[in-house]
N, C-alpha and C positions, 0 to 999 in steps of 0.2 A: 437445481432450479432457482436457487437464491441469487444466481448471477443476474437474472432479470431485474430483481429489486436493487441489487448493487449497481447495475447500469443506470437505473433511474435515479438513485441517490447521487451518483457521480455527476450525472447531467444536472441535477438540481443544484449541487454545490457549485458547479462550473457556471451555471446561469447566474447565481447570486454573486459570484466573483466577477463575472463579466459586467454585471450592473455596476458594481463598485468601481470598476475600471472605466466605466462609460462606454462599454461596448454594447452593440445592439444584441447580437447573439454570438455564442462561441462557435468558432470554426474548427478549432483544434484544442484538445485537452490532453494534458500529460499528468499521469498519476503514478504514485509509488505504492506498491502493494506488498505487505509483509508476506513472506513465503509460508508462514504458518496460518494464514487466514482461512485456508481451505478453498480458496477461490481458484477455479480452473480458468486461467487467463485466456485460453482460446475460446471457451464458452462466453466469458465476459465480453470479449471483443465482438463476437458474433451477436450476442444479445444487445450490446450497445449499438451496433450498427442497425439493428431492428428498431430500437427505441429512438435513435437519432441518426438517420441514414446520411445526413449531410455533414456530420461532425466527425473529424478523425480523432481516434483515441490511441494514445501511446501509453503503454503500461510497462513500468520498470518494476521488476520483482527484486526485493531485498531480503537477505537472510536476517534472522533476528540477531540483535546484538545483546550482549550481557555484560554485567559488571560484577566482579568478585567482591563480596562483602569483607573478605579477610585481607586481601592484598591490594585491592583497588584496580586490578587489571581489567581492561575492556577487551572483549573477544567476540568472535562470531559463534553464536550458540548453534550446536548441532543437535538434531532430533535424537532423543534417546540417550544423550550424554551431556547433561548440564553440570559439568565440572570445569573449574578454572584451568585454562591452558597453561598458566604460569605456575600456580602453586598446588593445583589438584583439589582445592576446596570445593565442596558442593554447596556452599552458601553463596549462591549467585542470584542476581536480580535480572530478569529479562527487561530490557529497555525498549525494544521494538520487536513485536512479534505478530500482532493481529491488526495492524493499522492499515488504513487506506488514506493516503495523503495526496491532496491536490497540489501539484507542483506548478503548473502553469495553465493559463487559458489565453487563447488568442482569438 
């Protein structure tokens, strides 16, 4: 059910960005959603259409990225296995995991 609130938040962010760009109202919105957000993208799109039926929403899902604290390698983090692909260290920092990022507004 949190997809409804997420849809409203995305629309609000997009409207604020549209204003900054001098646009009247957004017609198309593109967002990037971290795979570990717990958001069901199909539900989000459905709920967004309910909240803003005339605005198209494009959602790109991205896997979390991580950085090894020991060797500095960057890699795609996999659920249940947060160890470095290069050296095997478990001292890793997630750099993108639960974010929703506004990519573009038209």
